[in-house]
N, C-alpha and C positions, 0 to 999 in steps of 0.2 A: 606428455601434451601432445595430440595429434593436430597438425595444423587443417583449419577444414578446408576443402577445396571451394567453399560457394562464393559467390559474390554478394554481399549483401548492402543492402540501402536500410537506414533505420530513419522513423518517419515517428517523431514524438512531442516534448513538450518539459526536455532537457534544460535549464539554466544556468547558470552559476550562481550558488548559495549565498548573495549580497546583492545591498543596492547598487543601480536601484531596480531590479528583478523580482525584489520581496515587494509582494501589495496584497490585494484582496484576493485577486484571483491562483496567487501563488499558493501551491501543497508543499511544503516541506516533507512529508513521507513518499507524496509522486516521484516528487527530484531525487530523493533522495537513491528511491527504487530505479530509477532511468540510470544514474550515474553509476551505483553499485553492478548493475546488470551490465551497461557498454564496461565498463572495470572488468567483470567477469569472462565477456565475450572475449574481450584482449588476452588475459590469463591462457581461454581456452583455446586460446589457437585462434579466432575468429576476430580480423578487423575490420572493421564497418567500410566499406569505401565510399560510403554517403550517409550523413546524420542529417538529418533535416528537423529542423527545430520550431516552435509553433509557440513565440513568447506568450507566456498567459500575463493578460491583463483584462482589468473589468472591460464590458463595452460601452462604448457610448451611453449615457452620458457621468459612468461609471468613473471613464480616463478620458481626460479630455480632447487626449491626441486621436484624431479620425485616419492617419494614414500612416501604416508601421511600413517602411521601405526596408528592401533585404539587406542583411548583411550578411555577409562571407568570412568564415571562416575565422568564427570568434571562437577564442579557445577555453575551455574549460581546465582542463588539467594538459600536463604536456602527453600527446597522442591523439588526445579529442578534442576535435575542430567543429563546429556545429558550423550550418546556413542557416539561419536564421529568416524562416519565412515571411514574402511582405504580404497586409492584407489590409482592408478596410474594416476599420471597426465597431460597426456598425452592425448588428445583426438584424437581420438573417446574411446581409453581405458580409458578413465576418466568416461566417461557415463555407459562404464558397467561395468568396476568395482564395482563402487558404486550402481550400482544395483544387481548383486551378493551378495555385503557385506551386502544391505539390505536384499534383502532374506534369507540370513543364520541369519542373527538376530533375522526376525520375525517368521521362522521357529519354534528357538529356545523358541521365546518367547509365541508359540501357543502351545507348548507341557510343559509348567507349569501348576503345579497342579491347579493351584490357578485358572488358565486362563480355562478350562475343562470343567469346568459346569456353564460359565459365556458365556451371546452373545460376541462376540468378535468383535470390530472395527477397521482397519487402515485407519488412519486421517492419506492424505497426502496433504502438505504444497508445492501444484504446482505438475507438471510432467514432466517437463525437465530432471533435474537430480536429483535423480535417475529417467531413465523412466519408466514414468506412468506401464508398462507391469509388472517389475519388483514386485512391489505393489498388482498387479490383479494379481500376479500369488501365491504371496505370502498369501491372500485372501482367494485364490482357497483351497491351501493346509494347512492354519490352518481352515479351516471351518469359515471364517471372510467377515463382510463388509466390502465392499472398499468404503471410501468416498473422493474424493481429495476436495481441497481448491485451485479455480484456480484466482489467482490476475492478470495474464496479460498471455494475447498470443503473441507473434510476430509475424507481418505481414509479410512474404521476400519481402524486396525491397520497402517497404511502413515505417515499426516502426524499422525495422531489416534490415540485409544487406542481399542482394539477395546472400545467397552462398549453397553450398550444406548441409551444416548442417542443418543453417536453416530451406531449404526446406521440410528436413526430419523431422525436429522438428513440423514443421506445421502440416504436414501430420501423423505423431503419433499421434498430438493432435485430427485430425479428425478420427481415427480410435481406438483410444484407452479410448477417454471419454464416448462415449455409451457405453461401458462395465463395466462404474463403476456402484455402488447400489443409491450414491447420489452425489451432486455435491453441491458445495457453491463457489458461484459464485460473483464476483466484479460488474459483470454490467448482464443486460437481453441477449444479443446479444449474449454471450457465450454459453447461452443453447439453443439460438433460429436459430443459426450456426454449434454448432456442437452435440448438443445433447440433443434435443427439448423433445424425451420419457423420460427420467432422473428425477425422483424427484430432486429439488432444492431449494436453498434457498441461496436469496440475501443477500449480507452482504458489502456495501461499502467500510466498514472501520471504524474506531470506534477513540475513544480517549479516553485518560487515566483518572482518576478520578484526579487526582494530577494535569493533566492541566488547566481545568477551576481556582482550585485552584491558581497557577503561573501566572493565565490571569488578577485574580481580586487583587494578591499582587502587580503585576507589573503595573498594570492599576493606583494602589492608590497612588506607589510612582513616576507617570513618570507626565509629562506634556508637554502637546501638544503645538507647537509654535502657536501663536493664527495667528501669520499676514499672516500665509502661508496656503495650501490647502495640504496635504499631503499623498501623493500615494506612496504603497509600494508593490514590488511582489518579491516572493523567488521562486528557484528551480531551475531546472539545465538550462543552456542558451542554449537551441536550436531552430529548427526551433517547434518542439511539442510542447513548450509551449508559441509560438508566441510573440518571443521575437522583430523579424524584427516589426511585428504587433503594440505593447507595442509600441516601440520607433518611428515609424512613426509617429504614434497618439497622441505621446506627443511632437515634433517636431512642429504640425500641432497646438495646442494651444499656442495660444501670448497672455500670462498670466503670468506676473512678479512673481506671486504671489504662481503659483503652484509648487511644488516640486514632483521630482519622486525617491524613493528610489530604488534600485538594488540589491540582495543579490545572489549570488551562483557562481558555477564555470560549465565550458562547452565548445564546439566548437563554442560558439560565446562570447566568452567573450572580445577579440578583438574589435570588434563591437561595444558592450558595453565600453571599456572602451574610443573608441574611439568617442563616444557619450557624455560622461561624459568630455571631455576635449572639448569639443567644444559646451558645452550648462552647464552652471554653475547649474543650475536649475535640473543637474541630479545630483545623487550621488550615486557611484559604492562601496559597502563590501564587494564583493568578500565572499569566504565562510565564513559565520559566525557559533559559537556554536549556539547551540540550545538556551539557555539562551538568547542571543544578537537578535537573531531572533522573539522569545514571545516578547523582548520589543522595535524591531522595528514594530512587527504588533501593539501593542496597544498604540504606539504614532505615528500611522498614523490616518487620516482620513477615506482611503478609501484602500482597497486590491484588488489587479486582478489577476484573476487565466484563462489566455488567452490559453488554455490548445485546438487546433486546432484539429477539428472534420469533419469537411466538406472539407477542401483542402487534409487531410493526415486519413488517413481511423486509427482511434484511439478509435474503438467502442470495441475493447475487452481491456480498458482503464478507472482506474478512480483516477483522483490524488487522493492520501493521502495529499497533503499541503489544499485542499478542506474544510476538517475534521477539522483542527487546524484552517484555515481562519474563518468559521463559529463558531467555538467556541471561537474565539478572541472576540466577543461583536464590531468589530469593522465594518461596512458595508462593504460588498464584490460584488464588478462586476464579474460575470463569464459565460463563455463561458457554453455551454448545455451537457457535455458529461456524456455518461451512463444515466441514470433515474434521473439526477441534476434537470431538469424541474417540472417530480411530485413531485419528494424528497421532494426539497427545494427551489423552484420557492418562495414561499412565503416569503424565510427570505434573497433572495440574489436577486442582481440587475440582470437581464436576460438579456445577449447579444444572440440573435439569429443571427445576420448578422456580421461574425467573419473577418472583414477588420477595417484597421486603421481609414477610416472614421468615421464608425461605433463605433469603442470604442471611440474615440474621442467626439464625440457626447455625448453618453453615459457618459465619464466623466465629462463632461462641465453640463451635465443636472442633474448626481445627484450631482457636486458643488453647484450650483444652490437652491438646498434644504434646509430646514430649517435644523438646528444643530440637533436638538432635532428630527425633524420625521427620520433622517437617523440612528441617535445614539438609537431611537427603535428599528429601524429594526436590529442591530446589537448584539441589549438586546436579543429580541427575539430568535434572530439564536442562541445565546449563549446558553439559558433557555433550547429550544427543544433540542438543544446538550447534554447536561446535564441532560436531563432526559431519551433520547430514546435512542444516541448514541456512550455511553462510552462504551468501551469494555469490561466491568463487563454483561452490559446486552446485548448485541451483543453475549459474549460467550454463555449465558443464552439460548440462541432461538437456537444458533448449539448445546448446548448438547442435549436439546429437538428434535432439529432435528436429530442427530444420533440416538436417543432412540428410534424415532420411526422407522429410516431407521433398525435399529438392530431387532426390535419385528415385523416387519413388519406391522405396522402402520400408512400405509400412508396417511390415510384419515385423521387422526390429525395432518401433517404437515401443 
């Protein structure tokens, strides 16, 4: 490990994964990503000198609290202390007040004695709240490089409502992303469509070192029902995740030994419940704690990721659950979001035609393969993830990227 020479300010939305922070605005996947990223930075020799966080809460009237005051040095874990940004919880005052708060903290950080002689980098997790223009201004006024980690962009009328706010947010992405010194993106499409001239690094996500251990421990104590072929899927129950296609495909399979386990919540929950009532082969679990999700994965014969990419434009997303699926050691059937086909094609069964008919055909084809052949592919995926896709490994890549940008060594990226 080489200790990084830069001074890093981080702007994000990391909070403790516990009440009272868990609410409708809380994203466990996004929070876990940031938590493991910061821990990866620390292991890679880069200790952020400032960690700013926006507490995720619904805007008024979704939350009745109008003013959120600043809170200094909230401990997430040892060595991870956050400064919670103050804001007015009414849109659009929320976005503006968070932006000005972040700018104030960044200016104060930039004037610290220990930062004056070092190369400074401001690293932002997404640029909707606070708007990226504030972190760009903070970088300009403190002589810092500005890097943004873009892990989703909502397309108005497609993946987010076609409202004035979301149209403005999309327009701001178009205008501000080309102004950053570097991008860490979840898909190449973000760079190609928004900022093709900006140096970038693609990181689809990652897994924790502990996750592989949890999978292996759970696998050792779990037993599959050898009389059934068990298929599982988990995540938000909505159109984006192909819930309609999954249910239609399974209904067309006339095999009493097949079982379909579905876990999650969302707008299509009623549809899933109805299907489970009509077909005893379908088991609906609703929301499950992560420990039970792990058990569901490892006791299955096949996992499905049906994130739609053709009927719905999801080119600026990459489902984090794919990383969890591939790390489980269980074979995976998946569509091809982002760079899935090139990066992980040899480890999964790829579904290029996103229809219920094509999915049903794929499920039957995979089920007909010898068990050992399926398990070999699942195990190969797990080994690949453990070696190349942990957040420790991904964080090292990002730290190297930040050092190169800070020192203007783009040829070494």
